[in-house]
N, C-alpha and C positions, 0 to 999 in steps of 0.2 A: 411812121410805124417804129416802134422801138425794135432795134436790132436784137435778136435772141440767137444764142449759139445753139448748135445742134445737140450739144451736151446737155441743154436744159430740157430738151424733148426726151432725150434717152433717160434722164433721171426721172423725169415726171412719169414716164411709161413704167417706172419701176416702183412708183408709189405703192405702198401696201396699206389699205384700210381695214382695220380689224373692226368691222361694224356689222351689225345684223342685216339680213336681207329685208329690204323695206318694199319689195316690189310685189308681194303677194297679197298686200292689205286690201281689203275690200273697200269701195268707195265710201260706204257709210262709216269707215273709221278715220276718214281724212281729217275731220274736225275735232275729233275726240281723243285720239291716242297720241301719247308722247313717247318719242322713240329713245331718247337719251343717247343719240349717236355722238361718239367722239371720233375725231380723225385728226391726221396730221394737218397743220394749218397750212393752206397752200400759199405760194408766193402769188402776189397780185401784180400784174403789169400796170404801169401807171395809167394807161389808156382806160381799161375796163373798170378799174376801181373807182374812176371819177363818175361813173354812171351807177349810182345805187339807190339812194333814197329819193323820195318824191321831190324835195326841195332842189336836189342837185339836178334832176331831170329838168326842172322848170327854169332854173336861174344859172346853171354853170356856164360860163363863157364859151368853153369848147363844144358843149352841147348846142348852144345857141348858134355858134359858127357853123357847125355841121348842118343844122337845120336850115339855115339861111343859104348855104351852098346847095343843098338839095332842092330847095325851092327855086333858086336862080337857074340852076343847070337842069332844064327840062330833060336832057339826055346826057349820059355820061357823068351823072353827079357822084356816083359811087367811085369811079375811077379818080376823080378830083379829090375825093376824100383820102383815098390811098396816097395820091400825090402829095397831099398836105399833111399827111400824118394825123388825120382826124379818124382814127380807127378806135374809137372808144370802147367797142365791143370786144377787143383783142385783150386777153388777159396774159398772153405770152406763154402759155402752156395748155395742156389739154384740160377740158373741163373735168374736175374732180369727180363727179358723179358717174361720167362716162368711163373714166378709168376704173372705178369700182365695179360697175356693171361688167366690164370686159373681164376683169380679174376674177370675178365670181362666177363666171360663166352664164350670166343672166341675159346676154344679148343673143338674138336669134343668129344663127349661122347662115352662110351663103353670100348673097350679094347685098351691100348696104350703100345707101346714098345719103350724102351730107349737102343739102342745098345751101348756098351762101357760106361755103366752107372757110373763106377768109384764108388765113396762113396754114390751114391745114392740120392744126394740132389733134383735133378730134378725129379726123380721117386717119391719121397714123396710130392714134391711141386704140382705134377698134381694129385695125388690119391685123390679119393673122392667116395662118395656113388654112383656117376654116372659114374666114371671112374676107371677101375682096371688097373693098370700099372705094367708092367714086366720090370725089369731091367736085361739087359744081359751083362755079364762080363766074361772075359777069366781069370782073376786073382783071386785066392783063398783069397788073403789078401784084396783085394778090396770088394769082396762078404762078408767077415767076417765083414769088417767095416761098409758096408752098412747095414747088418742085425742088428748090434749092435746099430747104430745110429737110426734106424727106429722102433726098437721093442716096445718102450714105447710110441710111438706117437699115438695120437687118430686115425689116418687113416692107422695105420699099417696093418690092415686087408685087405685093398685094395691094397697092393703092394706084390710083390714077387721078388726075386733076384735068378737068375740061372747062374750057371758057364757053359758056352758053347762058342763054336766058331761060331760067326755069319755066317760064309761061309758054315758050315756044319750042323748047327742046323735045326731041322724040327719041327716047332711048332705044336701042336695038334689043335690050333684055330687061325684063322687070326685076324688081327688087324684093328681097326678103324683109329688109328693114330700111326705114327712112328716119334719120334723127334731125329734127329741127330745134334750133336754139338761135335767138337773135336774127331769125329770119322772118318769121311770122310778124314780129313786131316792127320790122324794118319796111314792109310793104303797106301801101295805103290801105286803110280799113275796107274801102270798097272792092279791093282785089281779093279779100280773103275767101270768098266763095269760089273764085277761079283757082286759088292755091288748093283748095280742098278737092277740087275736081282734078287737079294734077296730081295730088297724092294718091287719089283713087286709081288714076290712069297709071301711076309708075309702080305701084305695089302689086305683088303677086295676090291672088284671092285670100290666101291664108297669111299674107305678110303683116308686119306690125309696124305702126308709126310710133315713134317717141318723141314727145314734145317737151321741151323744158320751157314752161311758160313764164315769160319775163317781158317787160316789168309789170307786175300786178299792182297798180296804182291808180290814182284818180287825176294825174295830170293831163293837161290838154295839149294837143298837138303832137308833132312828132316829125321824122323818127328820132328815137324809138316812140312807137305809138302805145298807149296802155293796152293791156290785155286783161282778160278775165277767163276763167273756166267756161263760163257761159258763151263767151266769144268763140271758143274752140268747138263747143258743142253745136252751136247755131249753124256752123258751116260743115261740120263732120258727120252729124247725125244724118242729114239728108243724103249723105254719100253712103250710109249704111255703117259707119263707124261707131262702136260703142267703147266706152272707156273700160279697161280692165282694172285699173287703179289709178288714183289721183292722189298724190301725197306731197307734203312740204319737202323741198329739197334740202335736207340737212347738212348737205356738203356744199352748199352755196358759199361763194366768197363773201366775206364780211359784209360789205355794203349792201349785198343783195339778200342777205338772210331775211326771211320773212316775206319776201317779194317773188319767190320763185316756187313754182310747183312742178313736179315731175308727172307727166301723164303717159300712159301706155294705152293705145287704141288698137283694136282689131275690127274687121268688118264681120257683121252677123252672117251665119251660114246662108241665109236666105239671100243677102245682097251679094255674097261671094259668088253664088251661082249665076248671077244675072249677067 
């Protein structure tokens, strides 16, 4: 894991993106509308910038090494990845689109959950007096790094990090928001229905799920496993979730442009009452 100073998080949290609100677009406009978005080019950590296009995912030595390690280590594989610095998902700063959504007031207030939070950049980026954010992580090393990086920041009292297995964890309170990025693609595809069930269990009836869908590609194997919009719909719709909007992530870091979509989901009224 590349060492990142606390100052980098503080600077990232002050990013200002002068871009239009892309969140209210209807699904019918996803494939037809051009947004012309401009933003400050984010710094890319050497880990996550290595995982971009399909060819990199298929053939990059570090990706192959990560996959081999995960297949050898039937338990504790993610901890081994952190030990060996194979954290290719970590860009060393908050995800730019999350910074924008927070600064533009487009995130639900209340309690938020980030499963597979890693070093916790997005947890800290979303936290405020109006939003308490919980970062869930299975790795001791990741939790320690997240706590170290967030402890001296002004909004540290609005975050907490828990070591727990997403699929067995039972929170004491439900959430108004869940943000998933590089978690859905990290689990084996046959576990995706269980992921959707947990999302339903963890969210309040009127809560919102935000998914940053990556990698949208045609590669074989994983992690990361390929995803598509239909993969999310297949498991979320039976749980009563409908997409409010699905748009290209125009603030994706360079290698990921064109391979990420931002989805916002809520349960229908009928299912929320069940």
